[in-house]
C-alpha positions as CSV (number, residue, x, y, z in Angstrom):
1,X,9.5,20.1,-5.4
2,X,7.0,19.6,-8.1
3,X,5.0,17.2,-5.6
4,X,4.7,20.5,-3.7
5,X,3.8,22.5,-6.8
6,X,1.1,20.6,-8.3
7,X,-0.1,19.7,-4.4
8,X,-0.2,23.6,-4.1
9,X,-1.9,24.2,-7.4
10,X,-4.3,21.1,-6.9
11,X,-7.7,22.8,-7.4
12,X,-9.3,23.1,-4.0
13,X,-13.3,22.0,-4.1
14,X,-15.5,22.7,-0.9
15,X,-18.2,20.2,-1.0
16,X,-21.2,22.8,-0.1
17,X,-23.7,20.5,-0.2
18,X,-22.0,18.7,2.7
19,X,-21.2,21.7,4.9
20,X,-25.2,22.7,4.2
21,X,-25.7,19.2,5.3
22,X,-24.0,19.3,8.7
23,X,-24.5,22.7,9.2
24,X,-28.6,21.3,9.2
25,X,-27.5,18.2,11.3
26,X,-26.1,20.7,13.4
27,X,-28.7,23.3,13.8
28,X,-31.4,20.9,13.1
29,X,-31.3,18.0,15.4
30,X,-30.3,20.3,18.6
31,X,-33.4,22.1,17.9
32,X,-35.6,19.6,17.3
33,X,-34.0,17.7,20.4
34,X,-34.5,20.6,22.3
35,X,-38.4,21.1,20.8
36,X,-38.9,17.4,21.9
37,X,-37.6,17.8,25.3
38,X,-39.2,21.5,25.9
39,X,-43.0,20.3,24.4
40,X,-42.4,17.0,27.1
41,X,-41.8,19.6,29.7
42,X,-44.5,22.1,29.0
43,X,-47.1,19.0,28.7
44,X,-45.9,17.4,31.6
45,X,-46.1,20.6,33.6
46,X,-49.7,21.6,31.8
47,X,-51.1,18.0,33.1
48,X,-49.4,18.9,36.3
49,X,-51.5,21.9,36.9
50,X,-54.7,21.0,35.3
51,X,-54.6,18.3,37.6
52,X,-53.5,20.4,40.7
53,X,-56.6,23.0,39.5
54,X,-59.2,20.2,39.5
55,X,-57.9,18.9,42.8
56,X,-57.8,22.2,44.2
57,X,-61.7,23.0,42.2
58,X,-62.4,19.5,44.5
59,X,-61.5,20.8,47.5
60,X,-62.7,24.3,47.5
61,X,-66.5,23.0,45.9
62,X,-66.7,20.1,49.2
63,X,-65.2,23.3,51.4
64,X,-68.4,25.0,50.5
65,X,-70.8,22.3,50.8
66,X,-69.4,21.7,54.2
67,X,-70.3,24.9,55.1
68,X,-73.4,25.1,53.8
69,X,-74.5,21.6,55.7
70,X,-73.1,22.9,58.7
71,X,-75.0,26.1,58.9
72,X,-77.8,24.1,58.3
73,X,-77.3,21.9,61.9
74,X,-75.9,25.3,63.5
75,X,-79.9,27.0,62.8
76,X,-81.8,23.7,63.9
77,X,-79.5,23.8,67.1
78,X,-80.7,27.6,67.5
79,X,-84.4,26.6,67.2
80,X,-84.0,23.9,69.6
81,X,-82.8,26.7,72.1
82,X,-85.8,28.6,71.0
83,X,-88.1,25.8,71.7
84,X,-86.6,24.9,75.1
85,X,-86.7,28.7,76.1
86,X,-90.2,28.6,75.0
87,X,-91.0,25.8,76.6
88,X,-89.4,26.9,79.9
89,X,-91.1,30.0,80.4
90,X,-94.5,28.8,79.6
91,X,-97.5,28.9,82.1
92,X,-97.2,25.0,82.3
93,X,-93.8,24.7,82.6
94,X,-94.2,24.4,86.5
95,X,-95.9,21.7,86.5
96,X,-94.2,19.4,84.4
97,X,-91.5,17.4,85.2
98,X,-87.8,17.1,83.0
99,X,-88.9,14.2,81.2
100,X,-92.2,15.7,80.3
101,X,-90.4,18.6,79.2
102,X,-88.4,16.6,77.1
103,X,-91.0,14.9,75.4
104,X,-92.8,18.2,74.8
105,X,-89.5,19.4,73.3
106,X,-89.2,16.5,71.2
107,X,-93.0,16.4,69.9
108,X,-92.2,20.3,68.5
109,X,-89.0,20.2,67.2
110,X,-90.4,16.8,65.5
111,X,-92.9,18.9,64.0
112,X,-90.6,21.7,63.3
113,X,-88.6,19.5,61.0
114,X,-91.3,17.3,59.3
115,X,-92.3,21.1,58.4
116,X,-88.8,22.2,57.2
117,X,-88.3,23.3,53.5
118,X,-84.7,23.3,52.7
119,X,-83.3,24.6,49.5
120,X,-82.3,21.1,48.4
121,X,-85.4,19.5,47.8
122,X,-83.2,16.3,48.5
123,X,-82.2,17.8,52.4
124,X,-83.7,17.4,55.2
125,X,-82.6,17.2,58.9
126,X,-82.7,14.3,61.0
127,X,-82.0,12.7,64.2
128,X,-81.5,9.8,66.6
129,X,-81.4,9.1,70.2
130,X,-78.1,6.9,71.0
131,X,-79.1,4.0,73.5
132,X,-75.7,2.0,73.7
133,X,-72.4,4.6,73.0
134,X,-70.7,0.5,72.6
135,X,-72.6,0.1,69.7
136,X,-73.9,-3.0,67.9
137,X,-77.3,-4.0,67.2
138,X,-79.9,-1.6,68.5
139,X,-77.3,1.0,69.6
140,X,-79.7,4.1,68.7
141,X,-83.6,4.8,67.8
142,X,-84.2,6.7,64.8
143,X,-86.0,9.4,66.1
144,X,-87.4,12.2,63.7
145,X,-86.5,11.5,59.6
146,X,-88.5,13.5,57.5
147,X,-87.2,11.9,54.6
148,X,-88.6,8.7,55.8
149,X,-91.1,9.0,58.8
150,X,-92.2,5.5,58.8
151,X,-88.9,4.8,60.0
152,X,-89.5,6.6,63.2
153,X,-88.9,4.6,65.9
154,X,-87.0,1.7,64.3
155,X,-83.8,0.5,66.1
156,X,-80.7,1.1,64.5
157,X,-76.9,-1.1,64.2
158,X,-73.8,0.0,63.7
159,X,-73.4,-2.9,61.4
160,X,-75.8,-1.7,59.0
161,X,-73.7,-1.5,55.7
162,X,-74.3,0.9,52.4
163,X,-73.8,-0.4,48.7
164,X,-70.6,-0.3,48.9
165,X,-69.6,-2.0,52.1
166,X,-69.5,1.2,54.5
167,X,-70.5,1.2,58.0
168,X,-71.3,4.9,58.0
169,X,-73.6,4.3,62.0
170,X,-70.3,3.1,63.2
171,X,-68.7,5.8,61.6
172,X,-70.6,8.6,62.9
173,X,-71.5,7.0,66.3
174,X,-67.3,7.0,66.5
175,X,-67.2,10.3,65.4
176,X,-69.6,12.3,67.6
177,X,-68.2,10.6,70.5
178,X,-64.6,11.3,69.6
179,X,-65.1,14.9,68.6
180,X,-68.2,16.0,69.4
181,X,-69.4,16.5,65.5
182,X,-68.3,14.7,62.0
183,X,-68.3,15.2,58.6
184,X,-68.6,11.6,56.4
185,X,-70.2,10.3,53.1
186,X,-72.1,7.2,52.4
187,X,-74.2,5.8,49.7
188,X,-77.7,6.2,49.8
189,X,-80.9,6.5,47.7
190,X,-82.6,9.8,46.6
191,X,-85.9,10.2,47.9
192,X,-87.1,11.5,44.4
193,X,-85.4,8.9,42.2
194,X,-84.6,6.4,43.8
195,X,-81.0,6.1,42.3
196,X,-78.2,5.5,44.8
197,X,-75.9,8.2,45.0
198,X,-72.9,9.3,47.2
199,X,-74.0,11.4,50.1
200,X,-71.9,13.7,52.7
201,X,-73.3,14.6,55.7
202,X,-72.7,16.5,58.9
203,X,-73.8,15.1,62.4
204,X,-73.4,16.5,66.1
205,X,-74.0,15.1,69.4
206,X,-76.4,16.9,71.5
207,X,-75.1,15.6,75.0
208,X,-78.0,16.4,77.3
209,X,-80.5,14.3,75.3
210,X,-78.1,12.2,73.5
211,X,-79.4,13.2,70.2
212,X,-77.2,13.1,66.8
213,X,-78.7,15.8,64.8
214,X,-77.3,15.4,60.7
215,X,-78.2,16.6,57.5
216,X,-76.9,16.0,54.2
217,X,-76.7,16.7,50.2
218,X,-76.3,14.5,47.7
219,X,-72.7,14.9,45.9
220,X,-73.9,13.7,41.8
221,X,-74.2,17.2,40.7
222,X,-70.5,17.6,42.2
223,X,-68.8,14.8,41.0
224,X,-70.0,15.3,37.3
225,X,-69.0,19.2,37.4
226,X,-65.6,18.0,38.6
227,X,-65.7,15.2,36.1
228,X,-67.1,17.7,33.3
229,X,-64.2,20.1,33.6
230,X,-61.6,17.0,34.1
231,X,-63.1,16.1,30.1
232,X,-62.8,19.4,29.2
233,X,-59.2,20.1,30.2
234,X,-58.0,16.9,28.9
235,X,-59.7,17.6,26.2
236,X,-57.3,20.8,26.0
237,X,-54.0,18.8,26.7
238,X,-54.9,16.5,24.1
239,X,-54.9,19.6,21.1
240,X,-52.0,21.1,22.9
241,X,-50.5,17.8,22.1
242,X,-51.4,17.1,19.1
243,X,-50.3,20.4,18.0
244,X,-46.7,19.9,19.7
245,X,-46.2,17.0,17.9
246,X,-47.1,18.9,14.2
247,X,-44.7,21.4,15.7
248,X,-41.8,19.1,16.0
249,X,-42.7,17.7,12.5
250,X,-42.7,20.8,11.3
251,X,-39.2,21.7,12.7
252,X,-37.2,18.4,11.4
253,X,-38.2,19.5,8.1
254,X,-37.0,23.2,8.5
255,X,-34.2,24.7,6.8
256,X,-31.2,26.5,8.5
257,X,-32.4,29.8,6.8
258,X,-36.1,29.2,8.1
259,X,-34.6,28.0,11.5
260,X,-35.0,31.6,13.1
261,X,-38.4,31.5,11.3
262,X,-39.2,28.6,13.9
263,X,-37.6,30.3,16.3
264,X,-40.0,32.5,16.5
265,X,-43.3,30.5,15.8
266,X,-42.3,28.7,18.8
267,X,-42.2,31.5,21.2
268,X,-45.6,32.4,19.7
269,X,-47.1,29.1,20.0
270,X,-45.8,29.0,23.9
271,X,-47.3,32.2,24.5
272,X,-50.4,31.1,23.1
273,X,-50.6,28.0,25.2
274,X,-49.8,30.1,28.1
275,X,-52.4,32.4,27.1
276,X,-55.2,29.3,26.4
277,X,-54.3,28.4,30.0
278,X,-54.8,31.6,31.6
279,X,-57.9,32.2,29.7
280,X,-58.8,28.3,30.8
281,X,-58.0,29.1,34.6
282,X,-59.8,32.8,34.7
283,X,-63.4,31.1,33.4
284,X,-62.9,28.4,35.9
285,X,-62.0,30.2,39.1
286,X,-65.2,32.8,37.4
287,X,-67.3,29.7,37.8
288,X,-65.9,29.0,41.3
289,X,-66.8,32.0,42.6
290,X,-69.6,32.6,40.4
291,X,-73.5,31.8,40.9
292,X,-74.5,29.8,37.6
293,X,-78.5,31.0,38.2
294,X,-77.9,35.2,39.3
295,X,-74.4,35.4,38.1
296,X,-73.9,37.2,41.1
297,X,-71.1,35.9,43.4
298,X,-71.3,32.6,45.3
299,X,-71.1,32.4,49.4
300,X,-67.2,31.2,48.5
301,X,-66.5,34.4,47.0
302,X,-68.7,36.5,50.2
303,X,-66.6,34.4,52.4
304,X,-63.4,36.0,51.1
305,X,-64.6,39.0,50.9
306,X,-66.0,40.0,53.9
307,X,-62.8,38.3,55.6
308,X,-60.5,40.6,53.5
309,X,-63.0,43.3,54.5
310,X,-62.5,41.9,58.9
311,X,-58.5,42.6,58.0
312,X,-59.0,46.3,56.5
313,X,-60.9,47.2,59.4
314,X,-58.8,45.3,62.0
315,X,-55.6,47.4,60.5
316,X,-57.0,50.4,59.4
317,X,-60.4,51.0,61.3
318,X,-62.4,51.2,57.9
319,X,-66.1,50.3,59.0
320,X,-68.1,48.5,56.6
321,X,-71.2,47.0,57.2
322,X,-73.8,43.6,55.9
323,X,-77.3,43.6,54.8
324,X,-78.7,40.3,54.5
325,X,-82.1,39.8,53.0
326,X,-84.6,37.2,52.0
327,X,-87.5,37.3,49.8
328,X,-90.9,36.7,51.6
329,X,-92.7,33.9,50.9
330,X,-90.8,32.5,47.9
331,X,-92.0,28.8,48.5
332,X,-95.1,30.3,47.1
333,X,-93.8,31.1,44.0
334,X,-92.3,27.7,43.3
335,X,-95.6,26.2,44.4
336,X,-97.9,28.3,42.9
337,X,-96.2,29.3,39.3
338,X,-92.9,26.6,39.2
339,X,-89.2,26.3,40.0
340,X,-88.6,27.9,36.8
341,X,-90.7,31.0,37.1
342,X,-89.0,30.7,40.8
343,X,-85.6,30.7,39.0
344,X,-87.2,33.9,37.2
345,X,-87.3,35.9,40.3
346,X,-84.2,34.7,41.7
347,X,-83.0,36.1,38.5
348,X,-85.0,39.4,38.4
349,X,-84.3,40.3,42.4
350,X,-80.6,40.0,41.8
351,X,-81.0,42.5,39.0
352,X,-82.8,44.7,41.4
353,X,-80.2,44.6,44.2
354,X,-77.7,45.5,41.6
355,X,-79.5,48.4,40.4
356,X,-79.4,49.8,43.5
357,X,-76.3,49.5,45.7
358,X,-73.5,51.5,44.8
359,X,-70.1,50.5,43.0
360,X,-68.4,49.8,45.2
361,X,-70.4,47.5,47.1
362,X,-70.4,43.3,46.9
363,X,-73.6,41.8,46.0
364,X,-73.8,37.9,46.3
365,X,-76.3,35.0,46.5
366,X,-75.7,33.5,50.2
367,X,-78.1,30.7,49.4
368,X,-81.7,29.5,48.1
369,X,-83.5,33.1,48.2
370,X,-80.9,34.6,50.5
371,X,-79.0,37.5,49.2
372,X,-75.8,39.2,51.2
373,X,-74.8,42.9,50.3
374,X,-71.5,44.0,51.5
375,X,-71.3,47.4,52.2
376,X,-67.8,48.8,52.1
377,X,-67.1,52.1,54.1
378,X,-70.6,51.8,55.2
379,X,-71.6,52.6,59.2
380,X,-74.7,51.2,60.2
381,X,-76.8,54.4,59.6
382,X,-75.8,54.4,55.8
383,X,-76.2,50.7,55.4
384,X,-79.9,51.1,57.1
385,X,-81.1,53.5,54.7
386,X,-79.3,51.4,51.6
387,X,-81.6,48.8,52.8
388,X,-84.8,50.4,53.2
389,X,-84.3,52.1,49.6
390,X,-83.7,48.5,48.3
391,X,-86.8,47.3,50.0
392,X,-88.7,49.9,48.0
393,X,-87.4,49.9,45.2
394,X,-88.4,45.6,45.8
395,X,-92.0,46.2,46.7
396,X,-92.8,48.5,43.1
397,X,-90.6,46.1,41.2
398,X,-93.0,44.2,38.7
399,X,-91.8,40.9,38.8
400,X,-92.3,38.5,35.7
401,X,-95.5,36.0,36.2
402,X,-95.7,37.1,40.1
403,X,-95.8,40.9,39.4
404,X,-95.3,42.0,43.1
405,X,-93.5,40.5,46.2
406,X,-91.5,42.0,49.0
407,X,-88.4,41.1,51.0
408,X,-87.3,41.1,54.7
409,X,-83.7,43.1,55.6
410,X,-81.5,42.0,58.5
411,X,-78.6,44.9,59.0
412,X,-75.3,44.2,60.7
413,X,-71.7,46.6,61.1
414,X,-68.7,45.0,62.0
415,X,-67.5,45.3,65.4
416,X,-63.9,45.4,67.3
417,X,-63.0,41.4,67.1
418,X,-65.6,40.2,65.1
419,X,-65.4,36.8,63.0
420,X,-67.0,36.3,59.9
421,X,-69.5,33.9,61.4
422,X,-70.1,36.3,64.2
423,X,-70.8,39.7,62.1
424,X,-73.3,37.0,59.6
425,X,-74.8,36.0,62.7
426,X,-76.0,39.3,63.8
427,X,-77.2,39.7,60.3
428,X,-79.2,36.5,60.3
429,X,-80.7,37.2,63.8
430,X,-82.0,40.5,62.4
431,X,-83.4,39.1,59.2
432,X,-85.2,36.4,61.4
433,X,-86.8,39.0,63.5
434,X,-88.0,40.9,60.5
435,X,-90.1,37.7,59.4
436,X,-91.1,37.7,62.7
437,X,-92.6,40.9,62.9
438,X,-94.3,40.4,59.7
439,X,-91.7,40.7,56.8
440,X,-90.9,43.1,54.4
441,X,-89.1,45.0,56.9
442,X,-85.5,46.3,57.8
443,X,-84.3,45.0,61.1
444,X,-80.9,46.4,62.2
445,X,-79.1,44.1,64.7
446,X,-79.1,44.7,68.4
447,X,-76.5,47.5,70.1
448,X,-75.7,44.2,72.4
449,X,-75.0,40.8,71.8
């Protein structure tokens, strides 16, 4: 009984510090572990998203470059057809043999390619003639090469290697024989700097003549741009990881009383990370769809915009038109005033287009001095009025240094079962006709193909 009494009267003391310690361990440690796992997961996801974005960006830019060089060859094939047509309809065509006609075509085409000026100073179009489809030494002859005219007439070998040990002629021969065309890359010396860089090329086989017509562009600017974007993202990732480590350390030192504050702080930081990533993503997406010189939409964006309008037309019947415009004699601006003034002219021309189009219209740079206006909810007549109005504004505009310039316009409107290529081709033909008819004109597509 006494023991019970004594036991009952024993003063019970609660070790508050121990309870507090247990409480903190039971709350801070799980929070710390949770934060550690959560931060590692977020960091891994950010890194994965960064890598995925870089890959997507690379693929999109590479696809744009492929489309660009392919369009160069497509235009060149159009020139060959025109030269053949001119020869076959000339007064002397009846007295010429097929071999003489082909020789004349080759001569005219060589003159055209040697005089061809492309937006990229390093780009040119060359022609090899296949002699032996089995490959090996002397499998082809270099027929036309504006980049190295002294090598024209030289025999080529599929065993020739570039600086990395690749065999571009073998790859090209296999590709054109199997599929009629091929995209491929190899290392080649730049004619301006003499530096060896990776080059993306596109080749197409013209079977009647056994010609392989090809062109290419160097990828050093593309690779530098992607590397810079990757470096920027890695720098951002390192900063985010650093702040995450600080956050974990800070969480370990917190007391139970401040746990709820840490939770809010953690949420705020996570939202901050998400907002920062979103901002980077939007900025990079804008860069990938914006022409860096004029700040207009670039060709990649224009392709997607036209595809969307084509889908709307097929589904709802909403008409739209395309106006393709080109600054007349732009090469003279670069030759007489320099490329810096040429860039200024392109920027001012872009502003004239923006100032004289509707808010709903999409204005973009197609390439070089060529621009495109996508006129939504606009038939051919309205597009013609718009193009004529812009032509007058351009003629009356005082450009910096050069002052007076003119532009030619080709207009096409969407048709049933149209594709992007067909719509653009008609506008391009109309623009080409405007150039042929003396420039500073607006030409509408023909009523029938």
